[in-house]
C-alpha positions as CSV (number, residue, x, y, z in Angstrom):
1,M,-12.3,9.5,-13.8
2,Q,-13.7,7.4,-11.1
3,V,-12.3,7.6,-7.4
4,L,-13.1,4.9,-4.7
5,V,-13.1,5.9,-1.2
6,A,-13.0,2.9,0.8
7,L,-13.3,4.6,4.2
8,K,-16.0,6.0,6.5
9,V,-16.3,9.8,5.8
10,D,-18.8,12.1,7.1
11,Q,-21.5,13.5,4.7
12,Q,-19.8,17.0,4.8
13,M,-16.6,15.6,3.6
14,K,-18.4,13.6,0.8
15,Q,-20.3,16.7,-0.3
16,H,-16.9,18.8,-0.3
17,F,-15.3,16.4,-2.7
18,E,-18.4,16.0,-4.8
19,S,-18.7,19.6,-5.2
20,S,-15.2,20.7,-5.5
21,Y,-14.4,18.1,-8.4
22,P,-17.5,17.8,-10.6
23,G,-15.7,16.2,-13.4
24,V,-14.7,13.1,-11.0
25,T,-17.0,10.4,-10.0
26,F,-16.4,9.5,-6.2
27,H,-17.8,6.2,-4.7
28,F,-17.9,6.1,-1.1
29,S,-18.3,2.5,0.5
30,T,-16.9,0.4,3.1
31,E,-18.6,-2.9,2.3
32,K,-16.6,-5.7,1.4
33,E,-18.3,-7.1,-1.7
34,E,-18.8,-3.5,-2.8
35,V,-15.5,-2.3,-2.7
36,A,-14.4,-5.6,-4.6
37,E,-16.6,-4.4,-7.6
38,L,-16.1,-0.8,-7.6
39,I,-12.4,-1.2,-7.2
40,K,-12.5,-2.9,-10.8
41,K,-13.4,0.5,-12.4
42,A,-11.5,2.9,-10.2
43,E,-8.7,5.1,-11.3
44,I,-7.6,6.3,-7.7
45,L,-8.3,4.2,-4.5
46,V,-8.2,6.0,-1.0
47,T,-7.9,3.5,1.9
48,G,-6.4,2.6,5.1
49,G,-2.8,0.9,5.5
50,R,-4.5,-2.7,5.0
51,G,-7.2,-1.7,2.5
52,A,-5.7,-3.2,-0.5
53,D,-4.6,-7.0,-1.1
54,E,-3.0,-8.8,-3.8
55,D,-6.1,-10.1,-5.1
56,S,-7.8,-6.5,-5.1
57,I,-5.1,-4.8,-6.9
58,R,-4.8,-7.5,-9.6
59,A,-8.5,-7.0,-10.4
60,A,-7.9,-3.3,-10.6
61,D,-7.1,-2.8,-14.1
62,K,-7.8,0.8,-14.6
63,L,-6.1,1.8,-11.0
64,K,-3.3,4.1,-11.1
65,W,-2.9,5.6,-7.7
66,V,-3.4,4.6,-4.2
67,H,-3.6,6.8,-1.4
68,V,-3.6,5.3,2.1
69,I,-4.3,7.4,5.1
70,S,-1.7,5.8,7.2
71,A,2.1,6.4,7.5
72,G,3.0,2.6,7.3
73,V,2.8,0.9,3.7
74,D,4.1,-2.3,4.7
75,N,0.9,-4.6,4.7
76,L,0.2,-3.3,0.8
77,P,1.6,-5.6,-2.0
78,L,4.3,-3.1,-3.1
79,E,5.9,-5.6,-5.5
80,L,2.8,-6.0,-7.4
81,M,2.0,-2.5,-7.5
82,S,5.3,-1.6,-8.6
83,E,4.8,-4.2,-11.6
84,K,1.5,-2.7,-12.5
85,G,3.0,1.4,-12.2
86,I,0.6,2.1,-9.6
87,M,1.8,5.2,-7.7
88,L,1.5,5.2,-3.8
89,T,1.2,8.0,-1.5
90,N,0.3,7.9,2.2
91,A,-0.5,10.1,5.1
92,N,3.1,10.9,6.4
93,G,3.4,13.9,8.7
94,I,-0.4,14.0,9.9
95,H,0.9,11.8,13.0
96,R,3.7,14.1,14.2
97,I,1.4,16.1,17.0
98,Q,-0.3,13.4,18.3
99,M,2.4,11.1,18.3
100,A,5.0,13.5,19.8
101,E,2.6,14.0,22.7
102,Y,2.3,10.5,23.3
103,A,6.1,10.2,23.4
104,I,6.5,13.3,25.8
105,S,3.6,12.6,28.3
106,S,4.9,8.8,28.4
107,I,8.5,9.4,29.6
108,L,7.1,11.9,32.1
109,A,4.8,9.3,33.2
110,V,7.9,7.0,33.7
111,A,9.8,9.7,35.4
112,R,7.3,11.1,37.7
113,K,6.2,7.3,38.5
114,E,2.6,8.0,37.7
115,R,1.7,4.2,37.1
116,D,2.7,3.7,41.2
117,Y,0.8,6.5,42.2
118,L,-2.1,5.3,40.4
119,K,-1.7,1.9,42.3
120,K,-1.2,3.7,45.3
121,Q,-4.4,5.5,44.8
122,E,-6.4,2.6,44.1
123,E,-5.2,0.9,47.5
124,H,-5.9,4.2,49.1
125,V,-2.3,4.5,50.2
126,W,-0.8,8.0,51.0
127,D,2.9,7.1,50.3
128,K,5.4,10.0,49.9
129,E,8.5,7.7,49.8
130,L,8.4,7.0,45.8
131,K,11.4,8.5,44.3
132,I,10.7,10.6,41.2
133,D,12.8,11.8,38.6
134,E,13.0,15.0,36.3
135,I,13.4,15.0,32.2
136,T,14.9,18.3,32.2
137,A,18.1,18.2,30.6
138,K,18.3,14.6,29.9
139,K,19.4,13.0,26.8
140,L,16.6,12.2,24.2
141,V,17.7,9.8,21.4
142,V,15.1,9.7,18.8
143,V,15.5,6.9,16.2
144,G,13.7,8.1,13.2
145,A,14.3,11.6,12.9
146,G,11.4,12.5,10.2
147,A,8.6,14.6,10.8
148,I,7.5,12.7,13.9
149,G,10.8,12.6,15.1
150,Q,11.6,16.4,14.7
151,E,8.2,17.2,16.5
152,V,9.7,14.9,19.5
153,A,12.7,16.9,19.6
154,R,11.1,20.3,19.4
155,L,9.0,19.5,22.6
156,G,11.9,17.8,24.1
157,K,13.7,21.2,23.7
158,A,11.1,22.7,25.9
159,F,12.4,20.6,28.7
160,R,15.9,21.6,27.6
161,M,16.9,18.2,26.7
162,H,19.8,17.4,24.6
163,T,18.3,15.9,21.3
164,I,20.0,13.2,19.2
165,G,18.6,12.2,16.0
166,V,19.3,8.8,14.1
167,S,18.4,8.5,10.6
168,R,19.3,6.7,7.4
169,S,21.5,9.5,6.2
170,G,22.8,11.1,9.3
171,S,22.1,14.7,7.9
172,P,21.4,17.7,10.0
173,K,17.6,17.9,11.4
174,E,15.9,20.7,12.5
175,H,15.4,20.5,16.4
176,F,18.2,18.3,16.9
177,D,21.4,18.8,18.4
178,E,23.2,16.0,16.9
179,V,22.3,13.7,14.1
180,Y,23.8,10.3,13.5
181,K,23.4,7.6,10.9
182,Q,21.6,4.2,11.6
183,T,25.0,2.6,11.2
184,E,26.3,4.6,14.0
185,I,23.8,4.0,16.8
186,E,26.3,2.3,19.1
187,T,28.0,5.8,19.4
188,V,25.0,7.3,21.0
189,L,23.4,4.1,22.8
190,P,25.7,4.7,26.0
191,H,24.0,8.6,26.3
192,A,20.6,7.4,25.9
193,D,18.1,8.5,28.9
194,Y,15.4,8.0,26.9
195,L,15.2,6.0,23.6
196,I,12.2,6.8,21.1
197,S,12.0,4.5,18.4
198,I,9.7,5.3,15.4
199,L,11.4,3.3,12.8
200,P,8.8,2.0,10.0
201,S,8.8,-1.7,8.9
202,T,11.3,-2.1,6.1
203,K,13.8,-4.6,5.2
204,E,16.4,-2.4,6.8
205,T,14.8,-1.8,10.1
206,K,13.3,-5.2,11.0
207,Y,14.9,-6.5,14.1
208,F,16.8,-3.4,14.1
209,Y,17.5,-3.3,17.9
210,K,19.6,-6.3,18.9
211,K,20.7,-7.7,22.4
212,E,24.1,-5.8,22.3
213,H,22.2,-2.7,21.8
214,F,20.4,-3.0,25.4
215,D,23.8,-4.2,26.6
216,Q,25.1,-0.6,25.8
217,M,22.4,1.6,26.9
218,P,22.4,2.8,30.8
219,K,20.5,1.0,33.2
220,H,18.4,3.9,34.1
221,A,17.3,4.1,30.0
222,V,13.9,4.2,29.1
223,F,12.8,2.4,25.4
224,L,10.0,3.6,23.8
225,N,8.5,2.1,20.6
226,M,5.8,3.7,18.8
227,G,7.0,2.7,15.1
228,R,6.8,-0.6,14.1
229,G,7.0,-3.7,16.5
230,D,9.3,-5.6,14.7
231,A,11.6,-3.0,15.1
232,V,12.8,-5.4,18.2
233,A,12.2,-9.1,18.7
234,T,10.0,-9.8,21.9
235,D,12.4,-12.2,23.5
236,V,15.5,-9.6,23.0
237,L,13.2,-6.9,24.8
238,L,11.8,-9.2,27.9
239,E,15.6,-10.0,28.3
240,A,16.8,-6.7,28.7
241,L,13.7,-5.7,31.2
242,N,14.1,-9.1,33.2
243,Q,18.0,-8.3,33.7
244,S,17.5,-4.7,34.5
245,K,19.5,-3.6,31.3
246,I,17.2,-0.8,30.9
247,K,14.7,0.7,33.6
248,A,11.4,0.7,31.4
249,A,9.9,0.0,28.1
250,V,6.7,2.1,26.9
251,L,5.2,0.1,24.2
252,D,2.6,1.0,21.6
253,V,3.5,-1.5,18.9
254,F,4.4,-5.2,18.9
255,E,5.6,-7.8,17.0
256,E,2.3,-9.6,17.4
257,E,-1.0,-7.5,17.5
258,P,-3.5,-7.6,19.1
259,L,-1.1,-8.6,22.0
260,P,-2.4,-11.8,23.1
261,E,-4.0,-12.0,26.7
262,D,-1.3,-14.2,28.2
263,H,1.7,-12.1,26.9
264,P,3.9,-11.4,30.0
265,F,4.2,-7.6,28.4
266,W,0.5,-7.0,30.2
267,D,1.6,-7.6,33.8
268,H,5.4,-6.8,33.5
269,P,6.5,-4.1,36.3
270,R,8.5,-2.3,33.8
271,V,6.2,-2.0,30.8
272,I,3.8,0.7,30.2
273,L,1.7,-0.6,26.9
274,T,-0.7,1.0,24.8
275,P,-2.7,-0.8,21.9
276,H,-1.0,0.9,18.9
277,M,-3.3,4.4,19.4
278,A,-0.5,6.6,19.6
279,G,-1.4,8.1,16.2
280,Q,-5.0,8.6,16.8
281,S,-6.4,11.8,16.8
282,P,-9.8,13.4,16.4
283,H,-8.5,15.3,13.6
284,Y,-7.0,12.5,11.8
285,M,-9.3,12.0,8.8
286,E,-9.3,15.8,8.2
287,R,-5.5,15.6,7.9
288,A,-5.3,12.7,6.0
289,M,-7.7,13.6,3.2
290,N,-6.3,17.1,3.2
291,I,-2.9,15.4,1.8
292,F,-5.0,13.4,-0.6
293,E,-7.0,16.7,-1.8
294,Q,-3.8,18.6,-2.3
295,N,-2.4,15.5,-4.6
296,L,-5.6,15.2,-6.5
297,G,-5.5,18.8,-7.3
298,L,-1.9,17.9,-9.0
299,Y,-3.1,14.7,-10.5
300,T,-5.9,16.3,-12.4
301,E,-3.5,19.1,-13.6
302,D,-2.0,19.2,-17.0
303,A,1.5,19.8,-15.9
304,K,4.2,17.6,-16.8
305,E,6.4,18.1,-13.7
306,K,3.9,17.3,-10.6
307,Q,5.7,17.0,-7.1
308,Y,3.4,14.8,-5.1
309,L,3.1,14.8,-1.4
310,N,4.4,11.7,0.4
311,K,4.8,9.4,-2.8
312,I,6.4,6.2,-1.8
313,D,9.3,4.4,-3.5
314,L,8.2,1.2,-3.9
315,N,11.2,-0.5,-3.7
316,R,12.4,1.0,-0.8
317,G,8.7,0.9,1.1
318,Y,8.9,4.3,2.2
């Protein structure tokens, strides 16, 4: 069995896999030409969320399983993989700690007006007139109540926030006071002090947020998107900000990435933005490869029923 790991991993991790699975041949490479050749013989591919295009999947006649170290799989040729019977797993769940910290620290930054105070510091201005707010006891709406959303809610509860989850099923989730279906989102929007969007990019979630959604939110609401940029059209969000329909937006993801230098978000007084980094962590690779290793243990077993971690439904895209 040949496994191609098309990622930069340290020597210690390479040695771990080679010594732990002596019956498996591991190839570690990030060189484009070498990867293109190795994938033709690989049974398993471990790569990033953009690490396999249609041409490489078509050429991979022996490929049976792809593991990506991202949560999003929207940049992979899912239809082709389904046709070829290739299993797909992802790294869902490893982002929950760092992304929950990003969400809570960001809404605290907005409430405490940290951006304004940093500007005052740069200008050497002593200004005690800025009015700050608290997030304690506010209503926190989390759209996408999976592993990341539940961790956001757990941290929110530390501030005694009222946590409201929105998911596809609307079934009860840990750390949420209430959970609604995505089709019921208009029920919760008028109560949202903070709305955290963690939606993936699927057919059902693309441009999920419409103009009327922002019309229904309180004018003091803060919209934070750290899921996928195509959950809301740029012009719709800009209109909501420019017309003061919401107080502010914290954005880590965008319709177009990298964000163009002349984009109005850069200098918008109501926007705090980061370059799609909410999921970054010094422990990222270790956590992602741990999921792969757990699944590799199952893959090499003879058992008929195997419950793989984070197996993706190729038709749904999650």
